[in-house]
N, C-alpha and C positions, 0 to 999 in steps of 0.2 A: 387309463388310469397313470394319472398323477404322482410322480415317487419323490421326496425328497430324501438324500442321502447326508448323513452325517458321519466323518471319520477326523478322530483328532488328528491334528497337527502331521500329515504323511510325509515321510521319507520321498527318498529319490525311489529306489527302486525296491522297498522292502516285501517281505511277502504279502503280508495284511494290503501294503496297499494293490499289489496286483489282482487280489482277491475281491475288493471296493472295487475297483476300476474295472474291472471281467464283468464281477455282477453289476453292476449301471449299465454296463455296451449291452451288454444280452438283453436286456430290457428295455433299454432303447432300442437296440435290432426289431423288437419285436412291438415297435411302436406308442413305448410307451413315453409319455416327458417326462425325464430323469436331470433333476438339479442336485450337483453332490457338491457338498460344503466341506472344508477344511481349515484349520485355523495352521496354515501354514502355506508358502508357496515354496517349495524344495522339492517337488514333483517332477522325476525325469522327463524330459523334453519328449521320449516316446510315447511317454501313459500319456502326457497332455494331448500330444497328437492321436491318439487311439480314441481317445473320449471325444475328441473334435471332431474326425473321421465317421463316430458312432451318433453324433448329437447328443451328447451328452453337456449339460451348461456346468461348469466348471464354478464355483466361488471359491475364492482364497484370500485369507486376512495376508496381507502384504507384510509378513513379516517368516524367516526365516525356520525352519523347524529347530525349536529347542530357544530359539530368542524373546518369543510373544508375552508377556506374565500373564498370570492367571485371569488377572481383571481387566485385561484389554482383549485374551481370548472370548471370556463371560460377555464384554459387551461387547465384541462386534459378534458372535452366536445370535446376542440377542436382540441386536439389531436387523439381522440375518432372519431371525424368526417372525418377527412383525414387517418387516418388508416383503415376508410372501405368504402372512396368514390371512390376506383374501381368494390366495389360488386352494380350490378344492383338494388338499391332497386327499389321495385317495389310501394311502400309503409312506408312514415316516419310517424309515430305516437307520437306525443311529447302532454305534460300533465302537469297542474299546473301552479300556477303563479310564472313565474319566465319568466327574461327578457335572461335566457339563453337559454331558448326554441330552439332559432335561430339558436345554434349549429351545433346542428345534422343536420338542414335543408342543410347545406354543404354538407352533403352526398349524395343529392339527382341532379339525372339527369333529362333531359327535359319530360322524361315519367312518372316521377316520385310522385309520390300524395302524398300532405304532410296537415295532421289531426292533428291540434291540438284541446284538449278538457279540457271546463274551465270546475270546480267539486264546485266553489262556488257563491253566489247571485249572484254578480256582481251588485249590488245595489248601490245606490248613495256614501254610506258611504265606500261600501270599492273602488269604482272608483277613491276615493279621497287620496288612499292609492299604484295605482299601478305607477308605475314606468313610466316615458318617453318610455324606455327602452321594456320594455312589453305591454304594451299600444300599441306599435308598432308591437310587437308579433299578437297581438288580432287583429289588421287592416291589416295585410297582410298576416296571415296566410289565406291560398288558400281555406282549407276548415274550419269551427270554429265548434265543438259541445259542445252545453253546457246538463248541468247534471237533468238540470229541463226545466220545460216547462218557469218559472220565470226567470230562467239564461237566456233562450234564448230569452227572451222579453226582459231581462236588457241587456245584451251583444249588440241585435239588434238595438236597441234606443242609446245607449252609442257608438257604431262604428258607425252607417247611414249604417248598413249591413241589406239585407234582404236575407240572402242565410245561415244565422247562424240555425244546427238542434239541434232538442233532442232527445238524446238517453239516454236509462237509466244504473244505474250502474249494474254493472256485478259480483255478488257474489252469494257463493255456502248458502244454508240453515246450519246454522249449530241446527236446528231440526228436521229429518225427517217428515216426512205428519205424518204416521202411529202413531209418538209420540204425536201428536196435539188430546188432546180430552177435551171436555167442563167438567168441575169443579162443584160442588155443594159445597155451601157455607151454613152456617150457622147462624144467626142475631150475633154472640159471634164469629166469626172465626175471628183469627187476620190477617191481610194484611200484604206484604210482597212487598212495591214498590222500584224501585232501578234503578240507572244509571250504564249503562258500556259503558265506552272510557275514552278518556283522561283528566286527570282532570285540568282545567285549570277554570278562573272565567266567563269566557264567556260562560261554558257550562249549570251553575247555580246552581255550588256546594254547596255555601252558602245560597242558597235560599232554599234548601234542608233540610241543616243544620237547618234553619230559621223555617221553615215546620215542622221539629221535635219534638220542643219544643211548639206548637200549641196545648191545651189541646182538643182542638175539631178532633183532629187528633191522638189523645190516642192510639188508636185502630191499627196502623200504622208501623211497623218498617219499617225504611229505610236500604239501601241497596247500598253500595255504591264498584264500583269493576274498578281497573285501578291503575295509577298512574301518580303523575305528582310533579313537587320540589318543587312549593305551595301549597300540600297539603301532608303535613306526616304522618307517623301514627298517631301522637300525637296532630294533629288539630282537631281529631274529638271523643277524649277522653271526653270533656265536651258537648258531645250530646249523654245522653243513650237510644237514641232511634237511632242512626245511628250504623250500624254496617260497618268496613271498612274491605275490601276484602283483599286490594290489586292487583298485577296488574294480568293480565291474557295473553294469547296466546294458541291459538290453535281455532279451530271449536269443537273440544270434549268441554275441560274446557268452551269454550263460551256458546255454547248449554244447559252445564247443568248450567250456569248461569240463563238464560232466564226459562228455566221449573222449578226452583225455585222461582220466582216471579209471582206476582198476576198481577201486570202493570210495565210497565218503562217511565220514565217518562226524558223529556230533555228542561231543561228551561231554553232554549238558548238564548244570547245576540248576539252571533257570527252570522256572515253575513253567514247562512248555504247554499248550494245548496241543495240538494235533500240527507238530513242526512242518512246516512249509518243505524246507530242505529235503527232507525224508521222501512228502512226497514227488517231489521232481526229480530227485535219485532214482526213485524207483522205476518214471515215465521214462529216464534214458537207459533203463533196465541196470542199475547199479546196485552190486551188494552193500551193503551199509551196515555199519556197527554203531550203537545208540549207546546212553544210557536209560534206564528207565524212568522216565518223567511223562506225566501228563497222559496224551493217549500214545506215547510213541508206542507202544506194546501194540496197538491196534492197527499198527502197519506192517507188523509181523505177519503178514501174510502165509508167505512163501519162506519158511522157516530156513532153509538151507540158503537164505539169498541175503537172511535178517538174522542179527545177532545181537538182542537186547542185552546187557550189564546192567546187574541190581545197583541203584541208588540205595547208600553213596556207593560209589568206585573209588578201588583203591588204586595205586600205577598198577602195580602186579592183576589183579583183575582186568582192568585196560589192555594190557601186553600179552595174556593169555587170551586172550579176546580178540586182539589183533593180530596173532602168530597163527590164529584156527582160522578165521577168517581168509588171513594169504596162503595157508596150506590148502583150504577147499578150492580156493580160483586157481591155482597151480595145478591141480590134481583133477580140476574139470569138473568138480560137485557144484555150481554155481553155475546159472544160466540166465542172461540176458532178458532175454526170449520169456523166461516165465516170468521174472519178472516185471518186464513191462506187461503181459498178463493182466497183471494184477492191478497194475495201474488202469489200464484200458477198463475192467469190468467193475471198479468202484471210483475210479475219481479222474476221470476222463470227461472232459466239458460237456460232450452229449448228456453223460451220464450224469454227471452232476447240475447244470445248467435246469436239466428237466425237473430236478428233486427241489431246486430252489423256488424257479416258477411257477411248478405244482403249490408250492408252499403260498408264496408271495402275493401270486395273482389268484388267490382264495377271494370270494368277498368277504368272509368273515372267518375268523380263527377257527383252524381245523383241530380235530382231537389229536393229542399227541399220539403216533403209531407203540 
């Protein structure tokens, strides 16, 4: 099978980047010919190496993420589509919130399946930001996939479609199952809660800093892993209970970060689809606390190990949730092993790879289950 994939301006080591690269590698290992297009050259060396090792052909616009103007990205994609239009593509997979996704479709032939994958919430707030061009992508995509049940329902409602399907993210666990063990805590144990990902206000970074000053949470040290222009290292200096570690890249470093934490938090106001950081925390057996955005609630399968806070969340709401989770951890009411079992059953690579390959390798569109 010949597969042409497109993802807009990929970052060095984001969640969607890992999904797209892992999916491309899985298909290539199954002896499919895979070409991946992206409108930036910012992908991390390890992900590039992974693509190369698995035989995926990566084609990039020679501009860093965020630097290319829309007309340049469009022109480059158009050239790539025309360059590849002689290849008898069996499948064209496009991804992301970009009206440019329709350009790779130009390489399709009558028999080619076209699948567009939407990976944010698609709620009312997000819909208001859709350009006319992107809405047409969603309306006209022959097959449309949402990253969560919540996104699936929102897309169906917004577009008047009854054929939207759900498939979970594909990503490799940063922590091996054998390294996940339950831990014992003393009443005076200092706890380490953390965030790992892009440092943007919509991810609740300011809330973490505010919580670090709460007297009732003085037994918790907060760890911030990631980078973003709004949050330079100096931003965190006034918060003595916050440790800023800077950016990270690669599964090994990510696994070390997760194993050093007692819980992960995601106080997002952002239109989350299915937060990959929570899936990866679950793979490490970590309890987590998150605001109720998009598909977040769908991940709270083990209720003792997950706290979902109603959105919009006030500081007292978050403080109460953090205190409750800290008390659960100390009292032995959480289980890393139970949390890992959730991941193994729903989100592990064998489970998710099989679901995606069953869908993508079908000779024709399949009924939505």
